[in-house]
C-alpha positions as CSV (number, residue, x, y, z in Angstrom):
1,M,9.7,-25.2,9.5
2,I,10.7,-22.2,11.8
3,N,10.1,-19.9,8.9
4,L,6.8,-21.5,8.1
5,F,5.3,-21.2,11.6
6,S,6.8,-17.8,12.3
7,N,4.9,-16.4,9.3
8,W,1.6,-18.1,10.3
9,L,1.5,-20.3,7.2
10,M,-0.4,-18.0,4.7
11,P,2.4,-15.4,4.2
12,F,4.8,-18.3,3.7
13,V,2.6,-20.1,1.2
14,Q,2.0,-17.0,-0.8
15,N,5.7,-16.2,-1.2
16,G,7.4,-17.8,-4.2
17,W,10.9,-17.4,-2.7
18,C,9.7,-19.5,0.3
19,W,8.6,-22.3,-2.1
20,L,12.1,-22.1,-3.8
21,D,13.7,-22.6,-0.3
22,V,11.4,-25.6,0.3
23,F,12.3,-27.2,-3.0
24,I,16.1,-26.7,-2.4
25,V,15.9,-28.1,1.1
26,I,14.0,-31.1,0.0
27,M,16.5,-31.8,-2.8
28,S,19.4,-31.3,-0.4
29,L,17.8,-33.8,2.0
30,F,17.1,-36.2,-0.8
31,S,20.7,-36.0,-2.0
32,L,22.0,-36.7,1.6
33,A,19.7,-39.7,1.9
34,S,20.3,-41.1,-1.6
35,S,23.2,-43.5,-1.8
36,S,23.6,-43.1,-5.6
37,R,24.2,-39.3,-5.4
38,S,22.9,-38.9,-8.9
39,S,24.2,-36.1,-11.1
40,V,20.7,-34.7,-11.5
41,V,20.3,-34.2,-7.8
42,R,23.7,-32.6,-7.6
43,V,22.7,-30.2,-10.4
44,L,19.5,-29.3,-8.6
45,R,21.5,-28.6,-5.4
46,A,23.2,-25.9,-7.4
47,L,20.0,-23.9,-7.4
48,R,20.9,-22.9,-3.8
49,V,22.8,-20.0,-5.5
50,I,19.4,-18.6,-6.6
51,R,18.5,-18.0,-2.9
52,L,21.0,-15.1,-3.0
53,F,18.6,-13.3,-5.3
54,G,16.0,-13.2,-2.5
55,R,18.5,-11.6,-0.1
56,I,19.5,-8.7,-2.3
57,P,16.6,-6.3,-2.9
58,S,17.7,-5.1,-6.3
59,L,18.1,-8.7,-7.7
60,R,14.9,-9.8,-6.1
61,R,13.1,-6.9,-7.7
62,I,14.4,-7.9,-11.2
63,I,13.5,-11.6,-10.8
64,T,10.1,-10.8,-9.5
65,A,9.4,-8.4,-12.4
66,L,10.6,-11.0,-14.9
67,S,8.4,-13.6,-13.3
68,R,5.4,-11.3,-13.6
69,A,6.3,-10.4,-17.2
70,I,6.7,-14.0,-18.4
71,L,3.1,-15.0,-17.6
72,P,1.5,-12.5,-20.2
73,M,4.1,-13.8,-22.7
74,C,2.4,-17.2,-23.0
75,N,0.1,-16.0,-25.7
76,V,3.0,-14.7,-27.8
77,F,4.9,-17.9,-27.2
78,L,1.9,-19.9,-28.3
79,I,1.5,-18.0,-31.6
80,L,5.3,-18.4,-32.2
81,G,5.1,-22.1,-31.6
82,L,2.1,-22.5,-33.9
83,L,3.9,-20.7,-36.7
84,I,7.0,-22.9,-36.3
85,S,4.7,-25.9,-36.2
86,M,3.0,-24.9,-39.5
87,A,6.3,-24.2,-41.1
88,S,7.6,-27.6,-39.9
89,V,4.7,-29.4,-41.6
90,V,5.3,-27.5,-44.9
91,A,9.1,-28.2,-44.6
92,V,8.5,-31.9,-44.1
93,S,6.4,-32.1,-47.3
94,I,8.9,-30.1,-49.3
95,F,12.3,-30.9,-48.0
96,G,11.7,-34.3,-46.3
97,E,13.4,-36.3,-49.2
98,L,16.1,-33.7,-49.9
99,A,17.4,-33.4,-46.3
100,P,15.9,-36.2,-44.2
101,E,18.3,-35.6,-41.4
102,Y,16.8,-32.1,-40.9
103,F,13.3,-32.3,-42.3
104,G,12.6,-36.0,-42.4
105,V,9.8,-36.0,-39.8
106,F,7.9,-33.3,-37.9
107,D,10.0,-33.3,-34.7
108,K,13.3,-32.9,-36.7
109,A,11.8,-30.1,-38.8
110,F,10.5,-28.4,-35.7
111,V,13.9,-28.5,-33.9
112,T,15.7,-27.3,-37.1
113,L,13.4,-24.4,-37.6
114,F,13.6,-23.5,-33.9
115,H,17.4,-23.4,-34.2
116,I,17.1,-21.2,-37.3
117,T,14.8,-18.9,-35.2
118,A,17.5,-18.8,-32.5
119,G,20.1,-17.6,-35.1
120,E,21.7,-20.7,-36.5
121,P,22.3,-20.7,-40.3
122,W,20.2,-22.5,-42.9
123,P,21.3,-26.2,-43.4
124,D,24.0,-26.6,-46.1
125,Q,22.2,-29.6,-47.7
126,L,19.5,-27.1,-48.8
127,S,21.5,-24.5,-50.6
128,R,19.7,-21.5,-52.1
129,I,22.1,-21.6,-55.1
130,R,22.2,-24.7,-57.4
131,E,25.4,-26.1,-58.7
132,D,24.8,-24.5,-62.1
133,G,24.6,-21.1,-60.4
134,S,20.8,-20.7,-60.7
135,T,18.6,-19.8,-57.7
136,N,16.7,-22.5,-56.0
137,W,13.5,-20.5,-55.5
138,T,11.9,-23.2,-53.4
139,V,14.5,-23.1,-50.7
140,A,15.0,-19.3,-51.1
141,G,11.3,-18.5,-50.9
142,F,10.6,-20.8,-48.0
143,S,13.6,-19.5,-46.0
144,A,12.7,-15.9,-46.8
145,A,9.1,-16.3,-45.8
146,F,10.0,-18.1,-42.6
147,T,12.7,-15.4,-41.7
148,V,10.3,-12.5,-42.3
149,A,7.2,-14.0,-40.6
150,V,8.9,-15.7,-37.6
151,V,12.4,-14.2,-37.0
152,W,11.8,-10.6,-38.1
153,V,8.2,-10.1,-37.0
154,M,7.0,-12.6,-34.3
155,L,10.4,-12.8,-32.5
156,Q,10.7,-9.0,-32.3
157,V,7.1,-8.7,-31.2
158,S,7.7,-11.2,-28.4
159,V,10.7,-9.2,-27.3
160,A,8.7,-6.0,-27.3
161,V,5.9,-7.5,-25.4
162,L,8.3,-9.0,-22.8
163,L,10.0,-5.6,-22.4
164,N,6.6,-3.8,-22.1
165,N,5.4,-6.3,-19.5
166,F,8.7,-6.1,-17.6
167,I,8.5,-2.3,-17.4
168,S,4.9,-2.4,-16.3
169,A,5.6,-5.0,-13.7
170,A,8.6,-3.0,-12.4
171,N,6.5,0.2,-12.2
172,Q,3.7,-1.7,-10.4
173,M,6.2,-3.1,-7.9
174,E,7.7,0.4,-7.3
175,M,4.1,1.7,-6.8
176,E,3.3,-1.1,-4.3
177,E,6.5,-0.4,-2.4
178,R,5.7,3.4,-2.3
179,L,2.2,2.6,-1.1
180,E,3.5,0.3,1.6
181,M,6.1,2.8,2.7
182,A,3.4,5.6,2.8
183,A,1.1,3.3,4.8
184,V,3.9,2.6,7.4
185,K,4.8,6.3,7.5
186,K,1.1,7.3,8.0
187,Q,0.7,4.7,10.7
188,D,3.9,6.0,12.5
189,Q,3.0,9.7,12.2
190,Q,-0.7,9.4,13.0
191,T,-1.3,9.9,16.7
192,T,-4.2,7.9,17.9
193,N,-6.8,9.7,19.9
194,P,-8.6,7.4,22.4
195,L,-11.8,9.5,21.9
196,E,-11.6,9.1,18.1
197,P,-14.7,6.8,17.8
198,L,-16.8,9.2,19.8
199,L,-15.4,12.2,18.0
200,N,-16.1,10.7,14.6
201,K,-19.7,10.1,15.6
202,L,-20.1,13.6,16.8
203,A,-18.3,15.2,13.8
204,T,-20.5,13.4,11.3
205,E,-23.9,13.7,12.9
206,F,-24.2,17.4,13.8
207,T,-25.8,19.8,11.3
208,D,-25.0,23.2,12.8
209,D,-23.4,24.8,15.9
210,D,-26.6,24.7,17.9
211,D,-27.1,21.0,17.1
212,L,-23.6,20.2,18.2
213,T,-24.2,22.1,21.5
214,D,-27.4,20.0,22.0
215,Q,-25.6,16.8,21.3
216,L,-22.8,17.6,23.7
217,N,-25.3,18.5,26.4
218,K,-27.1,15.2,26.0
219,L,-23.8,13.4,26.1
220,Y,-22.8,15.2,29.3
221,H,-26.0,14.3,31.0
222,I,-25.4,10.6,30.0
223,L,-21.9,10.7,31.4
224,D,-22.9,12.6,34.6
225,S,-25.0,9.7,35.9
226,D,-25.0,11.0,39.5
227,R,-26.3,14.4,38.4
228,S,-23.6,16.2,40.4
229,G,-22.9,18.7,37.8
230,G,-19.2,17.8,37.5
231,L,-17.1,15.1,36.0
232,D,-13.7,14.3,37.6
233,S,-11.1,12.1,36.0
234,H,-12.3,8.9,37.5
235,E,-16.0,9.5,36.8
236,F,-15.2,10.6,33.2
237,C,-13.0,7.6,32.4
238,A,-15.6,5.1,33.8
239,A,-18.5,6.8,32.1
240,I,-16.8,6.9,28.6
241,K,-16.0,3.2,28.9
242,K,-19.8,2.4,29.3
243,L,-20.7,4.0,26.0
244,D,-21.9,1.7,23.3
245,F,-18.8,1.5,21.0
246,R,-17.0,-1.5,19.7
247,P,-14.3,-1.7,20.7
248,R,-14.8,0.0,24.0
249,I,-13.3,3.4,24.6
250,H,-10.6,3.3,27.3
251,I,-9.5,6.6,28.8
252,S,-6.8,6.8,31.4
253,D,-6.0,9.5,33.9
254,S,-3.1,10.7,31.7
255,D,-5.5,11.0,28.7
256,F,-7.9,13.0,30.8
257,A,-5.1,15.3,31.9
258,S,-4.0,15.6,28.2
259,I,-7.5,16.6,26.9
260,T,-8.0,19.1,29.7
261,L,-4.5,20.6,29.3
262,N,-3.6,19.3,32.8
263,G,-6.7,20.7,34.3
264,R,-6.6,24.2,32.9
265,L,-9.9,23.6,31.0
266,C,-11.6,22.3,34.2
267,D,-13.5,24.4,36.7
268,V,-12.1,25.6,40.0
269,T,-12.9,22.2,41.6
270,G,-10.8,20.4,39.0
271,Q,-14.0,18.9,37.3
272,L,-15.7,19.3,34.0
273,G,-18.9,21.1,34.2
274,P,-21.3,21.4,31.2
275,M,-19.6,24.4,29.8
276,E,-16.1,23.1,30.3
277,F,-17.1,19.7,28.8
278,E,-18.4,21.4,25.7
279,I,-15.2,23.5,25.3
280,V,-13.1,20.3,25.7
281,M,-15.1,18.3,23.2
282,R,-15.2,21.0,20.7
283,R,-11.5,21.4,20.9
284,Q,-11.0,17.6,20.4
285,I,-13.3,17.6,17.4
286,R,-11.4,20.5,15.9
287,H,-8.0,18.8,16.4
288,L,-9.4,15.6,14.9
289,A,-10.5,17.5,11.8
290,Q,-7.2,19.3,11.5
291,S,-5.2,16.1,11.8
292,R,-7.4,14.4,9.1
293,L,-6.9,17.3,6.7
294,S,-3.2,17.2,7.3
295,L,-3.1,13.5,6.5
296,I,-5.1,14.0,3.4
297,T,-3.0,16.8,2.0
298,R,0.2,15.0,2.8
299,D,-0.5,11.5,1.6
300,R,-2.4,12.2,-1.6
301,S,-1.1,13.2,-5.0
302,P,-2.0,16.6,-6.5
303,E,-4.3,14.9,-9.1
304,E,-6.4,13.4,-6.3
305,L,-7.4,16.5,-4.5
306,D,-7.9,20.2,-4.7
307,W,-5.1,21.7,-2.7
308,M,-6.8,25.1,-2.5
309,Q,-10.0,23.7,-1.1
310,F,-8.3,21.7,1.6
311,G,-5.9,24.5,2.3
312,T,-8.8,26.9,2.7
313,L,-10.6,24.6,5.1
314,K,-7.4,24.3,7.1
315,M,-7.0,28.0,7.3
316,I,-10.7,28.4,8.5
317,Y,-10.0,26.0,11.4
318,M,-6.8,27.9,12.2
319,E,-8.7,31.2,12.2
320,Q,-11.4,29.7,14.3
321,T,-8.8,28.7,16.8
322,R,-7.3,32.1,16.9
323,V,-10.7,33.8,17.3
324,E,-11.6,31.5,20.2
325,Q,-8.2,32.3,21.9
326,D,-8.9,36.0,21.5
327,L,-12.3,35.6,23.0
328,K,-10.9,33.8,25.9
329,L,-8.3,36.5,26.5
330,M,-11.1,39.1,26.2
331,Q,-13.3,37.2,28.7
332,V,-10.4,37.1,31.1
333,S,-9.8,40.8,30.7
334,V,-13.5,41.6,31.2
335,D,-13.5,39.4,34.4
336,R,-10.6,41.2,35.8
337,V,-12.1,44.6,35.1
338,L,-15.4,43.5,36.7
339,A,-13.5,42.2,39.7
340,A,-11.6,45.5,40.0
341,L,-14.9,47.4,39.8
342,D,-16.4,45.2,42.5
343,I,-13.4,45.8,44.8
344,G,-13.5,49.5,44.2
345,S,-17.2,49.7,44.9
346,E,-16.8,47.7,48.1
347,A,-14.0,49.9,49.3
348,G,-16.1,53.0,48.6
349,S,-19.0,51.6,50.5
350,A,-16.8,50.8,53.5
351,G,-15.2,54.3,53.5
352,G,-18.6,56.0,53.3
353,G,-19.9,53.9,56.1
354,G,-16.9,54.8,58.3
355,G,-17.4,58.5,57.7
């Protein structure tokens, strides 16, 4: 019961090993409650050993693969049973009077032929050689035809089909385990960006660079409800939460500090102006695209993607990042030169005035 409710019913019901546990527990309770302690119940209690297969991964994998392989074998078993049944009908009509203990009726003939299929020898009462040394072609022909059609052909076909289905089921289970492990690994490695819903919308809707700039400006004016021209941490988090996304986007102060590089991307007042907001959002969109490309190239097989294409796109983003950094450094250098020129001109003006 604890296992049932801890798995919220459905995972428990869909697991065959859980059903085996239920059956064993019920038989154990029945044997404790029964006064007769019948041998059948005691034999069924021995099935508790099978529960060990569910605890050992390698044994569980073998048993599960066998259970999946047996179901497609039903058609082969049906054909094999039909052949034995037809041979039993013929054997009753031919050998019913000669060997009634083996072929007197249909059920005896079916059991006898089934044993012959399993490897037992032909009945001694129906010898292929007569007492005078001649060949009993009726017995020899029937046994030869039955051996070729059932034992040599159908029985080997059933083994081949079982082996093929077992290998297919084992490969399918291995693939499912790999996909499950890849999904868990992907979930563990993927860092969730709280702005991801908004970034996805922006990344998929803009057509060119100017269009992205227009969309970011419109978004900034929506967030800057008081028209102050600046977004601090509190105002940015509150405005983002009001956007029409399901589920709502929740940004904390630490998230704001992360996307602004601890305020280095803000203006001198520690707020996001229109230009700073565009720089921050473009940076977040670029990081989202780079992370998606990394996940695609890492979690897909070579047959499912063009490695050169995705590698080229990734290099383009990296080069774009490098160019933007160079432009920022150049802008800083230009600002410093302009500031030095302004200071020099002011000093010259002051010296000329003093003279």
